[in-house]
Each structure stands twice: as C-alpha cells, then as structure tokens.
C-alpha positions in Angstrom: 89.9 381.1 -154.1 86.4 382.5 -153.8 85.4 380.9 -157.0 86.6 377.5 -156.0 84.7 377.7 -152.7 81.5 378.7 -154.5 81.8 375.9 -156.9 82.5 373.5 -154.1 79.3 374.5 -152.2 77.2 374.1 -155.3 78.6 370.6 -156.0 77.8 369.5 -152.5 74.2 370.7 -152.7 73.7 368.9 -156.0 75.1 365.6 -154.9 73.1 365.8 -151.6 69.9 366.3 -153.4 70.6 363.3 -155.6 71.3 361.1 -152.6 68.0 362.1 -150.8 66.0 361.5 -154.0 67.5 358.0 -154.4 66.6 357.2 -150.8 62.9 358.0 -151.4 62.9 355.9 -154.6 64.3 352.9 -152.8 61.8 353.3 -149.9 58.7 353.4 -152.0 59.7 350.5 -154.2 60.2 348.2 -151.2 57.1 345.9 -150.3 54.9 347.0 -147.4 54.9 345.1 -144.1 51.7 343.3 -145.1 52.0 339.7 -146.5 52.4 339.5 -150.3 52.0 336.6 -152.7 55.1 334.6 -153.6 56.1 334.7 -157.2 56.1 330.9 -157.4 54.0 328.1 -155.8 56.4 327.9 -152.9 59.7 329.3 -151.7 62.6 328.3 -149.5 63.1 330.0 -146.1 65.7 332.6 -147.1 65.0 332.9 -150.8 61.5 334.4 -151.4 60.4 336.8 -154.1 57.3 338.9 -153.2 54.8 340.9 -155.2 52.4 343.5 -154.0 49.3 341.3 -154.1 47.9 340.6 -150.5 47.3 336.8 -149.7 47.0 334.5 -146.7 49.7 334.8 -144.1 52.8 332.7 -144.8 53.4 329.6 -142.6 56.7 328.0 -142.1 56.4 324.2 -142.0 59.2 322.2 -140.4 58.5 318.7 -141.8 59.6 315.3 -140.4 58.7 312.9 -143.2 59.5 309.6 -141.6 62.9 310.8 -140.5 63.6 313.1 -143.4 63.6 316.7 -142.3 62.8 319.8 -144.5 61.5 323.3 -144.3 58.8 324.8 -146.5 57.0 328.1 -146.5 53.4 328.2 -147.8 50.4 330.6 -147.9 47.8 327.8 -148.1 45.0 327.8 -145.5 45.0 324.1 -144.7 47.9 321.9 -143.8 46.8 319.3 -146.4 47.1 321.8 -149.2 50.4 323.1 -147.9 51.9 319.6 -147.8 50.7 318.9 -151.4 52.3 322.2 -152.4 55.5 320.9 -150.9 55.3 317.9 -153.2 54.3 315.4 -150.5 51.9 312.6 -151.3 49.0 312.5 -148.7 47.1 309.6 -150.1 45.2 307.0 -148.1 47.3 305.4 -145.5 49.5 308.5 -144.9 48.8 310.4 -141.7 50.1 313.6 -140.3 50.4 315.1 -136.9 48.6 317.5 -136.5 45.9 316.1 -138.8 45.9 317.1 -142.4 42.8 319.4 -142.1 44.5 321.7 -139.5 44.1 325.4 -140.4 47.3 327.4 -141.1 47.4 331.0 -139.7 51.0 332.0 -140.1 54.0 331.4 -137.9 55.9 328.1 -137.5 54.4 324.6 -137.3 56.1 321.3 -136.9 54.6 318.5 -138.9 55.2 314.7 -138.6 54.3 312.4 -141.4 54.0 308.6 -141.0 52.7 305.5 -142.8 49.9 303.6 -141.1 51.3 300.5 -139.5 48.8 299.5 -136.7 45.9 297.1 -137.7 42.7 297.9 -135.8 39.3 296.3 -136.2 36.3 298.7 -136.2 32.8 297.2 -135.4 30.1 299.7 -136.3 26.8 298.1 -135.4 26.5 295.2 -137.9 29.4 296.2 -140.0 33.0 295.2 -139.2 36.2 296.0 -141.1 40.0 296.3 -140.3 42.1 299.4 -140.9 45.8 300.2 -140.5 46.8 303.4 -138.8 49.6 305.1 -137.1 47.3 307.1 -134.8 47.4 306.1 -131.2 44.0 307.0 -129.8 40.5 305.9 -130.6 39.4 309.4 -131.3 42.1 310.1 -133.9 41.6 306.7 -135.6 37.8 307.3 -136.1 38.5 310.9 -137.3 41.0 309.6 -139.9 38.5 307.1 -141.1 35.8 309.8 -141.5 33.5 308.0 -139.0 31.1 310.5 -137.5 29.5 310.0 -134.1 26.2 311.3 -132.8 25.9 312.7 -129.3 24.3 309.5 -128.0 26.5 307.0 -129.8 28.7 305.0 -127.5 32.3 303.9 -128.3 34.2 301.2 -126.5 36.9 301.8 -125.4 36.7 305.5 -124.6 37.8 308.0 -127.2 41.0 309.0 -125.4 42.1 305.3 -125.0 45.5 304.4 -126.5 45.2 301.4 -128.9 47.6 298.7 -129.9 47.8 296.4 -132.9 44.9 294.0 -133.0 42.6 296.2 -130.9 38.8 296.3 -131.4 36.9 299.6 -131.5 33.1 299.0 -131.0 30.6 301.6 -131.9 27.1 301.2 -130.4 24.8 303.5 -132.3 21.8 305.1 -130.8 18.5 304.2 -132.6 16.0 306.8 -133.8 12.4 306.4 -132.6 9.3 308.5 -133.2 7.5 309.8 -130.2 3.8 310.6 -130.8 1.7 312.6 -128.4 -1.7 313.7 -129.7 -1.2 315.4 -133.1 2.5 316.1 -132.4 5.4 313.8 -133.3 9.1 314.0 -132.3 12.2 312.1 -133.4 14.4 311.0 -130.6 17.8 309.2 -130.7 18.2 306.9 -127.8 20.2 304.1 -126.2 17.3 302.9 -124.1 16.5 299.2 -123.8 12.7 299.4 -123.3 9.8 301.8 -123.9 9.8 302.8 -120.2 13.3 304.2 -120.5 12.5 306.0 -123.8 9.4 307.6 -122.2 11.5 308.9 -119.3 14.1 310.2 -121.7 11.5 311.9 -123.9 9.9 313.7 -121.0 13.3 315.1 -120.0 14.5 316.2 -123.4 11.2 317.2 -125.0 9.6 318.7 -121.9 6.5 316.5 -122.2 3.9 316.3 -119.4 4.9 314.0 -116.5 1.5 312.1 -116.6 2.1 310.7 -120.0 2.6 306.9 -120.3 2.4 304.0 -122.7 0.6 300.7 -122.4 3.7 298.6 -123.4 6.4 299.9 -121.0 8.3 296.6 -120.9 8.6 296.2 -124.7 12.0 296.4 -126.4 13.1 299.3 -128.5 14.0 299.1 -132.2 15.0 301.6 -134.9 12.1 303.4 -136.5 9.7 302.4 -133.8 6.6 304.6 -133.2 5.9 305.1 -129.5 2.5 306.7 -128.7 2.2 308.4 -125.4 -1.1 308.9 -123.7 -2.2 311.2 -120.9 -3.6 309.3 -117.9 -5.9 311.1 -115.4 -7.4 309.6 -112.3 -10.4 310.9 -110.4 -13.4 309.9 -108.2 -17.1 310.2 -109.1 -20.4 309.6 -107.3 -23.3 308.1 -109.1 -26.9 307.1 -108.0 -28.5 304.0 -109.3 -32.1 302.7 -109.1 -32.8 299.5 -107.2 -35.6 297.6 -108.9 -38.3 296.2 -106.6 -38.4 292.5 -106.1 -41.6 290.4 -106.6 -42.7 288.3 -103.7 -45.4 285.6 -103.9 -47.7 284.6 -101.0 -49.8 281.5 -100.8 -53.5 282.3 -100.5 -55.6 279.3 -99.5 -58.9 281.2 -100.0 -58.1 281.7 -103.7 -58.5 278.9 -106.2 -55.4 277.4 -107.8 -54.4 279.4 -110.9 -55.7 282.7 -109.5 -53.3 285.6 -108.6 -53.8 289.0 -107.1 -51.5 291.9 -106.6 -51.6 292.9 -102.9 -49.1 295.9 -103.1 -47.0 297.4 -105.9 -43.3 297.7 -105.3 -41.3 301.0 -104.9 -37.9 301.4 -106.5 -35.0 302.2 -104.2 -31.8 304.1 -104.7 -28.1 303.3 -104.1 -25.1 305.7 -104.0 -21.9 304.3 -105.5 -18.4 305.9 -105.5 -16.0 305.0 -108.3 -12.3 305.5 -109.0 -12.0 306.5 -112.7 -9.1 306.2 -115.0 -9.1 308.4 -118.2 -6.9 308.1 -121.2 -6.7 311.3 -123.2 -10.0 312.3 -121.6 -11.8 309.0 -122.4 -12.8 306.7 -119.5 -11.0 303.3 -119.9 -11.7 301.8 -116.5 -13.6 302.3 -113.2 -13.2 300.7 -109.8 -16.0 300.6 -107.2 -14.8 302.2 -103.9 -18.0 302.1 -101.8 -21.8 301.9 -102.0 -24.6 303.0 -99.8 -28.3 302.4 -100.0 -29.9 305.9 -99.7 -33.5 304.6 -100.1 -34.5 301.0 -99.8 -36.8 299.4 -102.3 -40.2 297.9 -101.4 -41.2 294.6 -103.1 -44.3 293.9 -105.2 -46.4 291.3 -103.3 -48.7 288.9 -105.3 -51.1 286.4 -103.7 -51.2 283.0 -105.4 -54.3 280.8 -105.0 -53.7 277.4 -103.4 -57.4 276.3 -102.8 -58.3 273.2 -104.7 -61.7 273.4 -106.6 -64.5 271.1 -105.5 -64.7 268.1 -107.9 -66.5 264.8 -107.9 -64.1 261.8 -107.7 -64.6 259.3 -110.4 -66.6 256.2 -109.3 -65.3 252.6 -109.5 -61.7 253.8 -110.3 -62.3 254.5 -114.0 -61.4 257.6 -115.9 -63.8 260.5 -116.0 -65.6 261.1 -119.3 -63.3 262.9 -121.7 -60.2 262.3 -119.5 -56.8 261.2 -120.6 -55.4 258.1 -118.7 -51.7 257.5 -118.3 -48.7 257.7 -116.1 -47.5 260.8 -114.2 -44.1 261.6 -112.8 -42.9 264.6 -110.8 -40.1 267.3 -110.7 -39.2 270.2 -108.5 -40.6 273.6 -109.6 -42.3 276.4 -107.7 -44.5 276.5 -104.7 -47.9 276.2 -106.5 -49.4 273.1 -108.2 -48.2 273.1 -111.8 -47.6 270.6 -114.6 -46.0 270.0 -118.1 -48.3 268.6 -120.8 -47.9 268.1 -124.5 -51.4 268.7 -125.7 -52.7 271.6 -123.5 -51.3 275.1 -123.9 -49.7 277.0 -121.0 -52.2 278.5 -118.6 -54.7 275.6 -119.0 -56.2 274.4 -115.7 -56.2 270.5 -115.5 -57.8 268.2 -113.0 -55.4 265.3 -112.2 -56.9 262.3 -110.4 -55.1 259.3 -108.8 -56.9 256.3 -110.4 -56.1 254.1 -107.4 -57.1 256.4 -104.5 -59.4 259.0 -106.2 -57.2 261.8 -104.7 -57.2 264.8 -107.1 -55.4 268.1 -107.6 -55.9 271.1 -110.0 -52.8 272.2 -111.7 -51.8 275.0 -114.2 -49.9 274.0 -117.3 -46.7 276.1 -117.4 -44.3 273.9 -119.5 -44.3 271.5 -122.5 -43.6 267.8 -121.8 -43.0 265.0 -121.1 -41.2 263.7 -124.1 -43.3 261.3 -126.2 -40.8 258.4 -125.9 -41.1 258.4 -122.1 -44.7 257.0 -122.4 -45.9 259.4 -119.7 -48.9 261.7 -120.3 -48.1 264.4 -117.7 -45.4 265.6 -115.4 -46.4 267.2 -112.1 -44.4 269.4 -110.0 -43.6 268.2 -106.5 -46.4 270.2 -104.9 -49.1 268.7 -107.2 -47.7 265.1 -107.1 -47.6 265.2 -103.2 -51.3 266.1 -103.2 -52.3 262.8 -104.8 -49.4 260.4 -103.9 -46.2 260.1 -101.9 -43.2 261.6 -103.7 -41.3 258.4 -102.9 -43.7 256.4 -105.1 -42.2 258.2 -108.1 -44.9 257.3 -110.7 -48.7 257.2 -110.4 -51.5 256.2 -112.8 -53.7 259.3 -113.3 -56.6 260.7 -115.3 -56.2 264.2 -116.7 -59.3 266.2 -117.4 -59.3 269.8 -118.7 -61.5 272.3 -116.7 
C-alpha cells in the first residue's frame, strides 16, 4: 500500500510537469498582439495565416461593387492599392467612394464602386472637354480629373454644388503678372480687371508703400504683364526769380534824328513764386504755380531818341538835289521816330527825303531792307516820316532821297 501511494505521487508530479511545459511552448509559439504580414497577398475575414514580420495595420474592406458585395482584408496603405489587391479593376471611368487615394489605417471601411455615367462639360479658360463621372459634386469631379486649382482661381458653380447630366463647370483662372518696384520684382496671381485693382491687391499682399502708383491705372490686365509702380511725392517750394528791367524810349526834340542817349540804367527786380511739386521716384515731373509776389520792383532803362530835323536847303525849282535819287515813296507803321526801308543804303544810314512837289523834307534812319524791286518804289517811309512831308491819306509821294 505504501509503495503504491509513493508511485502514485511520483506519476502525478511527472505528468504535471509535462503539462506546464507544454503550456509554455504553446504560449511562446503564438504570434504577438502586434500586426503581422499575411502569408499570401490577401486573406478572407476568418481564414488568415500570419508570420512574425511586422507590417502596416490590416484594414477590413466591405466592398459594394455595383451591387455585388464582398469583404477583403488588406495591409496596403492606400485604398487604390487595396482594391487592386482584391482583384478589382480601377481603370479610367471607375470611381470609388471614398476616393481611391484614401489612406488606410486599419479598422473597417465601406467602399462603393461605380461606373461613370454623368456627362459633364468642363471649360478651363480656352479649353473645353466633356467627361463622364458618377461623382455628384463639382469638387469631386475636378479631383477625379486631376484638375488643380490655385487659390485665386474661380469655379462656377461653387465646389460643393451638386451637378446633373449636361452641366457645365467653368474655371476662371487667375493670371500671373510681374510687379516691379525699383530694383525689386514680384510675381502676383490676380483676377483683377485693370491695373488699378492689381495695384491695390499688390499693396495688400506684398506690403508695398501706399504712395506707389502707376500711370496707366485704367489699362486692362493680361497674363505675363509687367506693371511698374512708382513712388509719387508732393511738396511745396519757394523760388526767387529776377525781373529784367524794361527799356523805355523818350522823344527828345533837342537831339537830331538818329541820335540816342541813355538817361538812366535799369535795375533788375525780384519776384517770389511758390510751386506745388510732384516727384516720381525722387525726380520732379511737374510743378504748378500757387502764388507769386514781387518782393523788389524793377526800374526801366530810359533812352532819349532824337526827333529834331537837321537844317537843310530845300531844292529850288522842284528838281532833285545833286546826287539825289528820285522816285516814289510809300509808308508803313513802325516805331515812333522817322525811319525808312531802302535797298541801296545799309541800316543806320541817315537819308534826307524831300517831297518834290512841296519841298517839305525829313531826315530818316534806314532800319530795314526794301521796298521790293518789282514795286517800282525807291523808298518806304514809316508813318512818322511820311506824315512829315505829306498827308498819310495821299498814300504815295514823289520824293528825292539824298544820303547825309
């Protein structure tokens, strides 16, 4: 009896040790709780074989393929790759919801697959084409067509608008212009219609000085246009200018005709002028007179002009004096002292002109060339000289011209 009991305790101990050891073997041979790579490209929901290699988390896809339902588990990172792994064709014209580039991060995801059936016309600036799609919003349709939009591009209708068959999607692209200021240049995308709007937009976005402007604010905007901005400054300035003295002539009857004498020299004056200046990049481009004030008046130069006729002997018996030139004289308005125009005598020559009918005479100074040869006249007198020997109303008079 004692032997049997001892044997029985030993057997129990041996069998217990074997059982505990088997438990440890099973525990350490089981995969850890971390995800492991499937032994094949994919696996069904309840029939997966794992290895000890750590991969991306497994995602369970519940797929509705145009009414056909299936379940597939994948460790791909993108939905598009997971669907291809499941043997589904995602060629052009096939769309998924969510879209095919959705990231997979484990868990469950429901996927709907459909064939594009809605025709939509897309007008992108000067290019127009028609696509077929099963997406219902403008945003998703443009995304599926790989059409990228910049921040200032406009889309009509709005991105969240639901579309129907035959709808038009219009993309109004912003144009790129170059803004130049001094030695700096900036590229700006804009939807502005004219240079004035672009300038306001550039000041806000590029933090440019408020006083900048352009000379063609009403011009239209086009792609690639270079718009130069200039800095305009306005100020006032005061300047002093010299007033040149005038020359005044006084008749002097004690001096012979042809003589002149300066009585007093003139003195220059001064005038103060205020201007409104406009500067472009520091260079004056215009000025406007605001006011002017004479701070010192000028004084004229006064010259006495001889008016006294020299004493001469009138020709006797109404014939020309010896050496004189006989002919017709006319008259013209010029000056206040006796003067004449003659073809043969140089300027500054004193001539004695005698009326052949009355003997009246006057001394004149030649100050011009004339009269023309074809007129037949020998001399032209100014009105002062002609009136001294004949009435102006007579018009012409026969004279003798003698140099002194």
